[in-house]
C-alpha positions in Angstrom: 107.1 98.9 93.7 105.5 95.6 94.4 103.4 94.4 97.9 106.3 93.8 99.7 108.0 96.9 99.5 104.8 98.4 100.0 104.3 96.2 103.8 107.3 97.4 104.5 107.2 101.0 104.0 104.4 100.5 106.2 106.3 98.6 109.0 109.0 101.7 109.1 105.9 104.1 110.0 104.2 102.2 112.4 108.3 101.7 113.9 108.8 105.4 113.6 105.4 105.8 115.1 106.2 103.8 117.6 109.3 105.6 118.5 107.2 109.4 118.6 104.5 107.5 121.4 107.5 106.7 123.6 109.0 110.6 123.0 109.5 111.7 126.8 108.2 115.8 125.7 104.8 115.4 125.9 104.4 118.2 123.6 106.5 117.0 121.0 105.0 112.9 120.8 101.4 115.5 121.0 102.1 117.5 118.2 103.7 114.5 115.6 101.1 112.0 116.5 98.5 115.3 115.4 100.9 116.1 112.5 100.9 112.6 111.7 96.7 112.3 111.6 96.5 115.6 109.7 98.5 113.8 107.0 96.7 110.9 107.4 93.1 113.1 107.0 94.1 114.9 104.4 95.3 111.7 102.3 92.2 109.6 102.9 90.3 112.3 102.2 91.8 113.0 98.4 91.9 109.4 98.3 88.7 109.4 98.6 87.6 111.7 95.8 90.1 111.1 93.5 87.7 107.2 93.6 84.6 109.1 93.3 85.4 110.9 90.3 87.0 107.8 88.6 84.2 105.7 88.9 82.1 108.9 88.2 83.7 109.2 84.9 82.0 106.7 83.1 84.0 103.5 81.5 87.2 104.8 81.1 87.2 106.4 84.9 86.0 103.0 86.0 87.9 101.4 83.4 91.3 103.3 84.8 90.4 102.4 88.9 89.8 98.6 88.0 93.4 98.9 86.7 94.4 102.0 90.1 93.5 99.0 92.5 94.8 96.1 90.9 98.1 97.6 91.5 100.6 96.0 94.6 100.8 99.5 95.5 97.9 101.4 94.9 95.8 98.7 96.2 97.5 98.9 99.4 97.0 102.3 100.1 93.5 102.1 98.9 92.6 99.2 101.4 94.3 101.5 103.5 91.8 104.2 103.4 89.0 101.7 102.7 88.1 103.2 99.6 88.8 100.0 96.6 86.2 99.9 94.4 86.6 96.8 94.7 85.6 94.1 97.4 87.7 91.6 99.3 86.1 88.7 98.0 85.9 90.0 94.2 89.8 90.7 94.4 91.3 87.0 96.5 88.5 85.2 93.9 90.4 87.1 90.6 93.5 86.3 92.7 93.0 83.0 92.8 91.9 82.3 88.8 95.5 83.7 88.0 97.2 81.5 90.4 94.9 78.7 89.1 96.8 79.2 85.7 100.5 78.9 87.0 99.2 76.2 89.4 98.1 74.3 86.4 101.4 74.8 84.9 102.8 73.3 88.0 100.7 70.2 87.9 98.5 72.0 90.4 94.8 72.9 91.6 93.4 76.2 93.7 90.3 76.7 94.9 88.2 79.2 97.0 86.3 78.4 99.4 85.6 81.0 101.7 86.7 84.5 102.6 85.6 85.6 106.3 86.7 88.5 108.4 90.1 89.0 106.6 90.4 84.8 106.7 90.6 83.2 103.1 90.2 79.4 102.9 91.5 77.6 99.7 92.3 74.4 98.8 95.1 73.6 97.4 96.2 70.1 95.3 99.5 69.4 93.6 100.1 66.2 91.0 103.8 66.1 92.3 104.6 66.7 88.7 105.9 70.2 87.0 108.5 72.8 87.5 108.2 74.8 91.3 105.1 72.2 92.5 106.4 71.3 95.9 103.8 71.8 98.4 105.9 74.9 99.6 106.3 76.6 96.6 102.5 75.7 95.3 101.6 77.5 99.1 104.0 80.3 98.2 102.5 81.1 95.2 99.2 80.9 96.4 99.9 83.4 99.3 101.8 86.2 97.9 99.1 86.0 94.9 96.0 86.5 97.8 98.2 89.1 99.4 98.9 90.9 96.3 95.4 91.2 95.4 93.9 91.8 99.2 96.9 93.1 101.9 94.7 93.4 104.6 94.0 89.3 104.4 95.1 89.1 108.1 94.9 84.6 107.2 95.4 82.3 105.0 94.7 78.8 105.3 95.6 76.1 103.1 94.5 72.5 102.8 95.2 69.9 101.2 98.9 70.1 100.0 99.1 66.2 100.5 102.8 65.0 99.1 102.5 62.9 95.6 102.9 59.5 97.3 105.5 58.9 95.4 107.3 56.2 96.7 110.6 57.8 96.3 112.7 57.4 99.4 116.1 59.2 100.0 118.8 56.1 99.4 121.0 57.3 103.4 117.2 56.3 104.0 117.9 52.9 103.2 121.3 51.7 103.4 120.8 51.3 106.7 117.4 49.3 107.1 119.4 47.2 104.3 122.8 46.6 106.2 120.7 45.7 109.5 118.4 42.8 106.9 121.8 42.1 106.1 123.8 41.5 109.6 120.1 39.7 110.4 120.3 37.2 108.0 124.4 36.2 108.7 123.2 36.3 112.4 120.5 33.8 111.1 122.6 31.3 109.3 
């Protein structure tokens, strides 16, 4: 399961909670929401304890915790319960380092400008060369990497994705202008 699947499940839960909240029967609504809250509280305590045990289990436990924390599904759950062992800034920084290698192959670079209040600011540049190096493709690659590492991020600001300036003009854009020039030359003669 990847980050998009995690998001799909959380969105489904949100839809169901909205339906439960809209129930006309006060008793059913209250009981359902209390049940959900009890399950969330239990899961939160258990997940916190798992993180604590792994963290206290020496280097192998911390290595296992780091591996779990980098899994998109587990990462999302750890973030949901506020017990991810790696800070938001560190996870975003690592994601930028990893995606930087991929972007370099696509003719691009990425630099982390900052992380504040669940917002990430990056600068992405493209040489315009390489497969998948369109500004949209580079932006999507960077955004996906950040959200996999830090699903709690609410805003990603991507700066610097200017076109390569190759001077390429589509033929259909040139032809009307060429026809207009020819008409002008003919009328001037």
